[in-house]
TORKOL-4160 file (C-alpha; in steps of 0.2 Angstrom, whole numbers, padded with zeros to 4 digits, m for minus):
385
<pt num="1" X="m0251" Y="m0072" Z="0162"/>
<pt num="2" X="m0244" Y="m0084" Z="0150"/>
<pt num="3" X="m0251" Y="m0075" Z="0135"/>
<pt num="4" X="m0246" Y="m0057" Z="0140"/>
<pt num="5" X="m0228" Y="m0059" Z="0135"/>
<pt num="6" X="m0219" Y="m0063" Z="0118"/>
<pt num="7" X="m0214" Y="m0081" Z="0119"/>
<pt num="8" X="m0200" Y="m0085" Z="0107"/>
<pt num="9" X="m0197" Y="m0102" Z="0114"/>
<pt num="10" X="m0207" Y="m0111" Z="0101"/>
<pt num="11" X="m0198" Y="m0102" Z="0087"/>
<pt num="12" X="m0186" Y="m0115" Z="0079"/>
<pt num="13" X="m0168" Y="m0110" Z="0080"/>
<pt num="14" X="m0155" Y="m0111" Z="0065"/>
<pt num="15" X="m0138" Y="m0118" Z="0067"/>
<pt num="16" X="m0123" Y="m0108" Z="0061"/>
<pt num="17" X="m0121" Y="m0120" Z="0046"/>
<pt num="18" X="m0139" Y="m0118" Z="0041"/>
<pt num="19" X="m0138" Y="m0099" Z="0043"/>
<pt num="20" X="m0122" Y="m0099" Z="0031"/>
<pt num="21" X="m0131" Y="m0110" Z="0018"/>
<pt num="22" X="m0146" Y="m0098" Z="0019"/>
<pt num="23" X="m0134" Y="m0083" Z="0017"/>
<pt num="24" X="m0127" Y="m0091" Z="0001"/>
<pt num="25" X="m0144" Y="m0094" Z="m0006"/>
<pt num="26" X="m0152" Y="m0077" Z="m0002"/>
<pt num="27" X="m0138" Y="m0064" Z="m0002"/>
<pt num="28" X="m0144" Y="m0051" Z="m0015"/>
<pt num="29" X="m0127" Y="m0041" Z="m0017"/>
<pt num="30" X="m0113" Y="m0053" Z="m0013"/>
<pt num="31" X="m0106" Y="m0067" Z="m0023"/>
<pt num="32" X="m0097" Y="m0081" Z="m0014"/>
<pt num="33" X="m0085" Y="m0092" Z="m0024"/>
<pt num="34" X="m0076" Y="m0107" Z="m0017"/>
<pt num="35" X="m0060" Y="m0114" Z="m0025"/>
<pt num="36" X="m0049" Y="m0129" Z="m0022"/>
<pt num="37" X="m0031" Y="m0128" Z="m0018"/>
<pt num="38" X="m0027" Y="m0127" Z="m0036"/>
<pt num="39" X="m0039" Y="m0112" Z="m0039"/>
<pt num="40" X="m0053" Y="m0122" Z="m0048"/>
<pt num="41" X="m0071" Y="m0117" Z="m0044"/>
<pt num="42" X="m0080" Y="m0129" Z="m0032"/>
<pt num="43" X="m0094" Y="m0118" Z="m0026"/>
<pt num="44" X="m0104" Y="m0103" Z="m0034"/>
<pt num="45" X="m0116" Y="m0096" Z="m0022"/>
<pt num="46" X="m0125" Y="m0080" Z="m0017"/>
<pt num="47" X="m0127" Y="m0067" Z="m0031"/>
<pt num="48" X="m0113" Y="m0076" Z="m0041"/>
<pt num="49" X="m0124" Y="m0081" Z="m0055"/>
<pt num="50" X="m0134" Y="m0065" Z="m0056"/>
<pt num="51" X="m0118" Y="m0054" Z="m0055"/>
<pt num="52" X="m0107" Y="m0064" Z="m0067"/>
<pt num="53" X="m0120" Y="m0073" Z="m0078"/>
<pt num="54" X="m0113" Y="m0090" Z="m0077"/>
<pt num="55" X="m0123" Y="m0104" Z="m0069"/>
<pt num="56" X="m0115" Y="m0115" Z="m0056"/>
<pt num="57" X="m0115" Y="m0131" Z="m0067"/>
<pt num="58" X="m0106" Y="m0121" Z="m0080"/>
<pt num="59" X="m0091" Y="m0116" Z="m0069"/>
<pt num="60" X="m0088" Y="m0130" Z="m0058"/>
<pt num="61" X="m0070" Y="m0137" Z="m0061"/>
<pt num="62" X="m0066" Y="m0121" Z="m0071"/>
<pt num="63" X="m0052" Y="m0109" Z="m0065"/>
<pt num="64" X="m0057" Y="m0092" Z="m0058"/>
<pt num="65" X="m0048" Y="m0085" Z="m0073"/>
<pt num="66" X="m0064" Y="m0085" Z="m0083"/>
<pt num="67" X="m0070" Y="m0069" Z="m0074"/>
<pt num="68" X="m0053" Y="m0060" Z="m0076"/>
<pt num="69" X="m0052" Y="m0047" Z="m0090"/>
<pt num="70" X="m0038" Y="m0052" Z="m0104"/>
<pt num="71" X="m0026" Y="m0038" Z="m0099"/>
<pt num="72" X="m0026" Y="m0044" Z="m0081"/>
<pt num="73" X="m0023" Y="m0062" Z="m0086"/>
<pt num="74" X="m0009" Y="m0057" Z="m0097"/>
<pt num="75" X="0000" Y="m0050" Z="m0082"/>
<pt num="76" X="m0003" Y="m0066" Z="m0072"/>
<pt num="77" X="m0014" Y="m0057" Z="m0059"/>
<pt num="78" X="m0027" Y="m0071" Z="m0057"/>
<pt num="79" X="m0012" Y="m0082" Z="m0050"/>
<pt num="80" X="m0005" Y="m0067" Z="m0041"/>
<pt num="81" X="m0021" Y="m0065" Z="m0031"/>
<pt num="82" X="m0020" Y="m0083" Z="m0025"/>
<pt num="83" X="m0001" Y="m0081" Z="m0021"/>
<pt num="84" X="m0004" Y="m0066" Z="m0010"/>
<pt num="85" X="m0019" Y="m0074" Z="m0001"/>
<pt num="86" X="m0008" Y="m0089" Z="0002"/>
<pt num="87" X="0007" Y="m0079" Z="0009"/>
<pt num="88" X="m0003" Y="m0066" Z="0019"/>
<pt num="89" X="m0020" Y="m0076" Z="0023"/>
<pt num="90" X="m0030" Y="m0065" Z="0011"/>
<pt num="91" X="m0029" Y="m0054" Z="m0004"/>
<pt num="92" X="m0041" Y="m0039" Z="m0008"/>
<pt num="93" X="m0042" Y="m0031" Z="m0025"/>
<pt num="94" X="m0054" Y="m0019" Z="m0033"/>
<pt num="95" X="m0054" Y="m0022" Z="m0052"/>
<pt num="96" X="m0064" Y="m0025" Z="m0068"/>
<pt num="97" X="m0071" Y="m0042" Z="m0070"/>
<pt num="98" X="m0080" Y="m0049" Z="m0086"/>
<pt num="99" X="m0098" Y="m0056" Z="m0086"/>
<pt num="100" X="m0103" Y="m0071" Z="m0097"/>
<pt num="101" X="m0110" Y="m0059" Z="m0110"/>
<pt num="102" X="m0094" Y="m0050" Z="m0111"/>
<pt num="103" X="m0099" Y="m0034" Z="m0101"/>
<pt num="104" X="m0087" Y="m0028" Z="m0088"/>
<pt num="105" X="m0091" Y="m0024" Z="m0070"/>
<pt num="106" X="m0081" Y="m0016" Z="m0056"/>
<pt num="107" X="m0079" Y="m0028" Z="m0042"/>
<pt num="108" X="m0073" Y="m0026" Z="m0024"/>
<pt num="109" X="m0066" Y="m0043" Z="m0020"/>
<pt num="110" X="m0058" Y="m0052" Z="m0005"/>
<pt num="111" X="m0049" Y="m0069" Z="m0007"/>
<pt num="112" X="m0046" Y="m0079" Z="0009"/>
<pt num="113" X="m0034" Y="m0094" Z="0009"/>
<pt num="114" X="m0042" Y="m0109" Z="0019"/>
<pt num="115" X="m0032" Y="m0120" Z="0030"/>
<pt num="116" X="m0036" Y="m0136" Z="0039"/>
<pt num="117" X="m0023" Y="m0137" Z="0052"/>
<pt num="118" X="m0006" Y="m0135" Z="0043"/>
<pt num="119" X="m0014" Y="m0140" Z="0026"/>
<pt num="120" X="m0019" Y="m0128" Z="0013"/>
<pt num="121" X="m0036" Y="m0134" Z="0007"/>
<pt num="122" X="m0043" Y="m0120" Z="m0004"/>
<pt num="123" X="m0049" Y="m0103" Z="m0006"/>
<pt num="124" X="m0065" Y="m0093" Z="m0003"/>
<pt num="125" X="m0069" Y="m0077" Z="m0013"/>
<pt num="126" X="m0082" Y="m0064" Z="m0009"/>
<pt num="127" X="m0086" Y="m0051" Z="m0022"/>
<pt num="128" X="m0098" Y="m0036" Z="m0023"/>
<pt num="129" X="m0103" Y="m0026" Z="m0038"/>
<pt num="130" X="m0097" Y="m0008" Z="m0036"/>
<pt num="131" X="m0099" Y="m0002" Z="m0054"/>
<pt num="132" X="m0111" Y="0012" Z="m0049"/>
<pt num="133" X="m0098" Y="0019" Z="m0037"/>
<pt num="134" X="m0083" Y="0020" Z="m0050"/>
<pt num="135" X="m0089" Y="0036" Z="m0058"/>
<pt num="136" X="m0092" Y="0044" Z="m0041"/>
<pt num="137" X="m0074" Y="0039" Z="m0036"/>
<pt num="138" X="m0066" Y="0047" Z="m0051"/>
<pt num="139" X="m0076" Y="0063" Z="m0048"/>
<pt num="140" X="m0070" Y="0064" Z="m0030"/>
<pt num="141" X="m0052" Y="0060" Z="m0035"/>
<pt num="142" X="m0052" Y="0074" Z="m0048"/>
<pt num="143" X="m0057" Y="0086" Z="m0035"/>
<pt num="144" X="m0042" Y="0082" Z="m0024"/>
<pt num="145" X="m0030" Y="0088" Z="m0037"/>
<pt num="146" X="m0032" Y="0106" Z="m0031"/>
<pt num="147" X="m0030" Y="0103" Z="m0013"/>
<pt num="148" X="m0013" Y="0110" Z="m0010"/>
<pt num="149" X="m0016" Y="0127" Z="m0017"/>
<pt num="150" X="m0018" Y="0135" Z="0000"/>
<pt num="151" X="m0001" Y="0129" Z="0006"/>
<pt num="152" X="0011" Y="0138" Z="m0007"/>
<pt num="153" X="0016" Y="0151" Z="0006"/>
<pt num="154" X="0021" Y="0138" Z="0019"/>
<pt num="155" X="0031" Y="0128" Z="0006"/>
<pt num="156" X="0041" Y="0143" Z="0001"/>
<pt num="157" X="0045" Y="0147" Z="0019"/>
<pt num="158" X="0051" Y="0129" Z="0022"/>
<pt num="159" X="0062" Y="0130" Z="0006"/>
<pt num="160" X="0071" Y="0145" Z="0013"/>
<pt num="161" X="0072" Y="0136" Z="0030"/>
<pt num="162" X="0080" Y="0120" Z="0024"/>
<pt num="163" X="0092" Y="0130" Z="0013"/>
<pt num="164" X="0098" Y="0140" Z="0028"/>
<pt num="165" X="0100" Y="0125" Z="0039"/>
<pt num="166" X="0110" Y="0115" Z="0026"/>
<pt num="167" X="0121" Y="0130" Z="0024"/>
<pt num="168" X="0124" Y="0130" Z="0043"/>
<pt num="169" X="0127" Y="0111" Z="0043"/>
<pt num="170" X="0141" Y="0112" Z="0029"/>
<pt num="171" X="0154" Y="0120" Z="0040"/>
<pt num="172" X="0151" Y="0108" Z="0054"/>
<pt num="173" X="0154" Y="0093" Z="0042"/>
<pt num="174" X="0169" Y="0101" Z="0035"/>
<pt num="175" X="0177" Y="0104" Z="0052"/>
<pt num="176" X="0175" Y="0085" Z="0057"/>
<pt num="177" X="0183" Y="0080" Z="0040"/>
<pt num="178" X="0198" Y="0092" Z="0043"/>
<pt num="179" X="0200" Y="0085" Z="0061"/>
<pt num="180" X="0200" Y="0067" Z="0055"/>
<pt num="181" X="0212" Y="0070" Z="0040"/>
<pt num="182" X="0225" Y="0079" Z="0051"/>
<pt num="183" X="0225" Y="0065" Z="0064"/>
<pt num="184" X="0219" Y="0076" Z="0078"/>
<pt num="185" X="0206" Y="0064" Z="0085"/>
<pt num="186" X="0212" Y="0056" Z="0101"/>
<pt num="187" X="0204" Y="0041" Z="0109"/>
<pt num="188" X="0194" Y="0052" Z="0120"/>
<pt num="189" X="0187" Y="0062" Z="0106"/>
<pt num="190" X="0183" Y="0047" Z="0094"/>
<pt num="191" X="0165" Y="0044" Z="0102"/>
<pt num="192" X="0160" Y="0063" Z="0103"/>
<pt num="193" X="0166" Y="0066" Z="0085"/>
<pt num="194" X="0156" Y="0051" Z="0079"/>
<pt num="195" X="0141" Y="0057" Z="0087"/>
<pt num="196" X="0143" Y="0074" Z="0079"/>
<pt num="197" X="0145" Y="0066" Z="0061"/>
<pt num="198" X="0130" Y="0054" Z="0064"/>
<pt num="199" X="0119" Y="0069" Z="0069"/>
<pt num="200" X="0124" Y="0080" Z="0055"/>
<pt num="201" X="0121" Y="0066" Z="0042"/>
<pt num="202" X="0104" Y="0063" Z="0050"/>
<pt num="203" X="0100" Y="0082" Z="0050"/>
<pt num="204" X="0105" Y="0083" Z="0032"/>
<pt num="205" X="0094" Y="0068" Z="0027"/>
<pt num="206" X="0079" Y="0076" Z="0036"/>
<pt num="207" X="0083" Y="0093" Z="0028"/>
<pt num="208" X="0083" Y="0085" Z="0011"/>
<pt num="209" X="0066" Y="0077" Z="0014"/>
<pt num="210" X="0059" Y="0094" Z="0020"/>
<pt num="211" X="0066" Y="0102" Z="0004"/>
<pt num="212" X="0057" Y="0090" Z="m0007"/>
<pt num="213" X="0041" Y="0094" Z="0002"/>
<pt num="214" X="0044" Y="0112" Z="m0001"/>
<pt num="215" X="0049" Y="0110" Z="m0019"/>
<pt num="216" X="0033" Y="0101" Z="m0022"/>
<pt num="217" X="0022" Y="0114" Z="m0013"/>
<pt num="218" X="0031" Y="0128" Z="m0023"/>
<pt num="219" X="0028" Y="0119" Z="m0040"/>
<pt num="220" X="0047" Y="0117" Z="m0042"/>
<pt num="221" X="0047" Y="0098" Z="m0041"/>
<pt num="222" X="0052" Y="0091" Z="m0058"/>
<pt num="223" X="0048" Y="0073" Z="m0064"/>
<pt num="224" X="0060" Y="0064" Z="m0076"/>
<pt num="225" X="0050" Y="0050" Z="m0082"/>
<pt num="226" X="0055" Y="0034" Z="m0091"/>
<pt num="227" X="0047" Y="0016" Z="m0093"/>
<pt num="228" X="0053" Y="0002" Z="m0082"/>
<pt num="229" X="0048" Y="m0014" Z="m0074"/>
<pt num="230" X="0041" Y="m0010" Z="m0057"/>
<pt num="231" X="0043" Y="m0028" Z="m0050"/>
<pt num="232" X="0062" Y="m0028" Z="m0053"/>
<pt num="233" X="0064" Y="m0011" Z="m0045"/>
<pt num="234" X="0053" Y="m0016" Z="m0030"/>
<pt num="235" X="0065" Y="m0030" Z="m0027"/>
<pt num="236" X="0080" Y="m0018" Z="m0028"/>
<pt num="237" X="0072" Y="m0006" Z="m0016"/>
<pt num="238" X="0068" Y="m0021" Z="m0004"/>
<pt num="239" X="0087" Y="m0026" Z="m0005"/>
<pt num="240" X="0092" Y="m0010" Z="0002"/>
<pt num="241" X="0081" Y="m0011" Z="0017"/>
<pt num="242" X="0083" Y="m0029" Z="0020"/>
<pt num="243" X="0099" Y="m0027" Z="0031"/>
<pt num="244" X="0089" Y="m0016" Z="0043"/>
<pt num="245" X="0075" Y="m0029" Z="0044"/>
<pt num="246" X="0087" Y="m0043" Z="0047"/>
<pt num="247" X="0095" Y="m0033" Z="0061"/>
<pt num="248" X="0078" Y="m0033" Z="0070"/>
<pt num="249" X="0075" Y="m0052" Z="0065"/>
<pt num="250" X="0060" Y="m0046" Z="0054"/>
<pt num="251" X="0054" Y="m0056" Z="0038"/>
<pt num="252" X="0053" Y="m0045" Z="0023"/>
<pt num="253" X="0043" Y="m0054" Z="0009"/>
<pt num="254" X="0042" Y="m0047" Z="m0009"/>
<pt num="255" X="0028" Y="m0053" Z="m0020"/>
<pt num="256" X="0027" Y="m0047" Z="m0038"/>
<pt num="257" X="0017" Y="m0054" Z="m0053"/>
<pt num="258" X="0026" Y="m0066" Z="m0065"/>
<pt num="259" X="0024" Y="m0054" Z="m0080"/>
<pt num="260" X="0033" Y="m0037" Z="m0080"/>
<pt num="261" X="0023" Y="m0022" Z="m0075"/>
<pt num="262" X="0028" Y="m0008" Z="m0086"/>
<pt num="263" X="0027" Y="0008" Z="m0077"/>
<pt num="264" X="0030" Y="0026" Z="m0085"/>
<pt num="265" X="0036" Y="0037" Z="m0070"/>
<pt num="266" X="0051" Y="0045" Z="m0062"/>
<pt num="267" X="0061" Y="0030" Z="m0057"/>
<pt num="268" X="0071" Y="0039" Z="m0043"/>
<pt num="269" X="0055" Y="0046" Z="m0036"/>
<pt num="270" X="0046" Y="0029" Z="m0036"/>
<pt num="271" X="0061" Y="0022" Z="m0026"/>
<pt num="272" X="0060" Y="0037" Z="m0014"/>
<pt num="273" X="0041" Y="0033" Z="m0011"/>
<pt num="274" X="0043" Y="0014" Z="m0008"/>
<pt num="275" X="0059" Y="0016" Z="0002"/>
<pt num="276" X="0051" Y="0028" Z="0014"/>
<pt num="277" X="0036" Y="0016" Z="0016"/>
<pt num="278" X="0047" Y="0001" Z="0019"/>
<pt num="279" X="0059" Y="0011" Z="0031"/>
<pt num="280" X="0044" Y="0016" Z="0041"/>
<pt num="281" X="0038" Y="m0002" Z="0041"/>
<pt num="282" X="0054" Y="m0008" Z="0048"/>
<pt num="283" X="0055" Y="0006" Z="0061"/>
<pt num="284" X="0038" Y="0003" Z="0068"/>
<pt num="285" X="0037" Y="m0016" Z="0067"/>
<pt num="286" X="0044" Y="m0025" Z="0083"/>
<pt num="287" X="0058" Y="m0038" Z="0082"/>
<pt num="288" X="0053" Y="m0054" Z="0074"/>
<pt num="289" X="0038" Y="m0045" Z="0065"/>
<pt num="290" X="0033" Y="m0048" Z="0046"/>
<pt num="291" X="0033" Y="m0035" Z="0032"/>
<pt num="292" X="0026" Y="m0038" Z="0015"/>
<pt num="293" X="0029" Y="m0028" Z="m0001"/>
<pt num="294" X="0018" Y="m0033" Z="m0016"/>
<pt num="295" X="0011" Y="m0025" Z="m0032"/>
<pt num="296" X="m0003" Y="m0028" Z="m0044"/>
<pt num="297" X="m0012" Y="m0019" Z="m0058"/>
<pt num="298" X="m0030" Y="m0012" Z="m0057"/>
<pt num="299" X="m0036" Y="m0006" Z="m0074"/>
<pt num="300" X="m0023" Y="0007" Z="m0079"/>
<pt num="301" X="m0014" Y="0009" Z="m0062"/>
<pt num="302" X="0000" Y="0000" Z="m0054"/>
<pt num="303" X="m0004" Y="m0004" Z="m0036"/>
<pt num="304" X="0010" Y="m0005" Z="m0023"/>
<pt num="305" X="0006" Y="m0011" Z="m0005"/>
<pt num="306" X="0017" Y="m0011" Z="0010"/>
<pt num="307" X="0010" Y="m0021" Z="0024"/>
<pt num="308" X="0016" Y="m0026" Z="0041"/>
<pt num="309" X="0010" Y="m0034" Z="0057"/>
<pt num="310" X="0018" Y="m0020" Z="0068"/>
<pt num="311" X="0012" Y="m0008" Z="0081"/>
<pt num="312" X="m0002" Y="m0001" Z="0069"/>
<pt num="313" X="m0010" Y="0017" Z="0069"/>
<pt num="314" X="m0023" Y="0024" Z="0081"/>
<pt num="315" X="m0039" Y="0028" Z="0073"/>
<pt num="316" X="m0038" Y="0047" Z="0077"/>
<pt num="317" X="m0021" Y="0048" Z="0068"/>
<pt num="318" X="m0027" Y="0040" Z="0052"/>
<pt num="319" X="m0035" Y="0055" Z="0044"/>
<pt num="320" X="m0020" Y="0066" Z="0047"/>
<pt num="321" X="m0006" Y="0053" Z="0044"/>
<pt num="322" X="0000" Y="0061" Z="0028"/>
<pt num="323" X="0001" Y="0079" Z="0035"/>
<pt num="324" X="0017" Y="0087" Z="0038"/>
<pt num="325" X="0025" Y="0084" Z="0055"/>
<pt num="326" X="0012" Y="0071" Z="0060"/>
<pt num="327" X="0018" Y="0059" Z="0074"/>
<pt num="328" X="0010" Y="0049" Z="0087"/>
<pt num="329" X="0024" Y="0051" Z="0099"/>
<pt num="330" X="0036" Y="0065" Z="0093"/>
<pt num="331" X="0049" Y="0061" Z="0107"/>
<pt num="332" X="0050" Y="0043" Z="0101"/>
<pt num="333" X="0052" Y="0048" Z="0083"/>
<pt num="334" X="0069" Y="0038" Z="0081"/>
<pt num="335" X="0077" Y="0051" Z="0071"/>
<pt num="336" X="0064" Y="0060" Z="0062"/>
<pt num="337" X="0051" Y="0073" Z="0063"/>
<pt num="338" X="0036" Y="0067" Z="0053"/>
<pt num="339" X="0041" Y="0072" Z="0035"/>
<pt num="340" X="0043" Y="0055" Z="0027"/>
<pt num="341" X="0024" Y="0051" Z="0024"/>
<pt num="342" X="0020" Y="0069" Z="0019"/>
<pt num="343" X="0034" Y="0068" Z="0006"/>
<pt num="344" X="0027" Y="0051" Z="0000"/>
<pt num="345" X="0010" Y="0059" Z="m0003"/>
<pt num="346" X="0018" Y="0074" Z="m0012"/>
<pt num="347" X="0028" Y="0063" Z="m0024"/>
<pt num="348" X="0013" Y="0052" Z="m0027"/>
<pt num="349" X="0002" Y="0067" Z="m0031"/>
<pt num="350" X="0015" Y="0073" Z="m0043"/>
<pt num="351" X="0013" Y="0057" Z="m0053"/>
<pt num="352" X="m0006" Y="0060" Z="m0052"/>
<pt num="353" X="m0008" Y="0045" Z="m0041"/>
<pt num="354" X="m0016" Y="0042" Z="m0024"/>
<pt num="355" X="m0010" Y="0035" Z="m0008"/>
<pt num="356" X="m0020" Y="0028" Z="0007"/>
<pt num="357" X="m0017" Y="0019" Z="0023"/>
<pt num="358" X="m0027" Y="0006" Z="0033"/>
<pt num="359" X="m0025" Y="0000" Z="0050"/>
<pt num="360" X="m0036" Y="m0009" Z="0063"/>
<pt num="361" X="m0028" Y="0000" Z="0077"/>
<pt num="362" X="m0014" Y="m0001" Z="0089"/>
<pt num="363" X="m0004" Y="m0017" Z="0089"/>
<pt num="364" X="m0014" Y="m0023" Z="0073"/>
<pt num="365" X="m0002" Y="m0018" Z="0059"/>
<pt num="366" X="m0005" Y="m0006" Z="0045"/>
<pt num="367" X="m0006" Y="m0006" Z="0026"/>
<pt num="368" X="0000" Y="0008" Z="0014"/>
<pt num="369" X="m0007" Y="0007" Z="m0004"/>
<pt num="370" X="0001" Y="0018" Z="m0018"/>
<pt num="371" X="m0008" Y="0019" Z="m0035"/>
<pt num="372" X="0002" Y="0026" Z="m0049"/>
<pt num="373" X="m0004" Y="0028" Z="m0068"/>
<pt num="374" X="0004" Y="0015" Z="m0078"/>
<pt num="375" X="0006" Y="0027" Z="m0093"/>
<pt num="376" X="0008" Y="0046" Z="m0093"/>
<pt num="377" X="m0004" Y="0057" Z="m0102"/>
<pt num="378" X="0002" Y="0063" Z="m0119"/>
<pt num="379" X="0014" Y="0078" Z="m0120"/>
<pt num="380" X="0020" Y="0074" Z="m0102"/>
<pt num="381" X="0037" Y="0066" Z="m0103"/>
<pt num="382" X="0045" Y="0077" Z="m0090"/>
<pt num="383" X="0034" Y="0088" Z="m0080"/>
<pt num="384" X="0030" Y="0094" Z="m0063"/>
<pt num="385" X="0013" Y="0092" Z="m0054"/>
């Protein structure tokens, strides 16, 4: 009976180390680049030579800058990629790289910072050529521009609703002000009066968010655009949120390129977008957690990312996270009803940008990515969507 069954015992095995070496030699679609701690190339494996045109003997000891396009080098993005990887463990970017012959390819890349114990010893970068998908992405993105047309009636209704609710809140706020000014507040009434004031302020904030959503849907949201340094403004926004983060013993880290990122957009709306994302990160990250705000440039887009190691987002919620009133646990909403992320998406759409979210599930953090055009189309200095 010995010959009637498949016998794999004589097949020589392969160690994990040998399997990794074979992968580097034979991977047809992935390039593997190893760097020392200073960012100089020490290994050039897999499809690196076929993808980028350089032989390994040509690039050993060179900085990885040789594959970055000039405009990204001018912004310091090669160094920024390593800075983010060192701070967060890894950095992921989709961008144009340049081959030895000068042609450009669209590359999806991931850079991992390598540590031996507590010592940083280098980096490993994986790259995949995705040039053929770039045109398909742009076609799909263009089709999304018309996605809100069917929601106009809903937004008009919400516009009227927020107007009426704010009208009703006005007298309540006025009465509390009169009571305080006339010294009618006794020790017994101080706490109830403060509760009323806090709730009125919270309702007014939520109504303003909902009104912004309605304005966008009704085509009444106007953008007043100017050119500003995105990195400077991100630090200003983070400073506003920092006290809330410190109150929860959270670490909020801001990472921006050394060179200015000149963004032509509605500055106040960009502040609104980033504040809402940071506010959510603080809210849904537990005490002692970490939050990162960082930005880069990919071709003609500014890319803003808000990442955290907080409670994460369930997979069934990811497809609808930007829809109005979406909440995992509405009764635990901590003073909101699911308008913030919908407003973020509307404001990003108004800039002809895109927003996306990624999370590996509950308890594994989340990352929101906002992409905004660096420069506005001609004849659009102040316009709506």
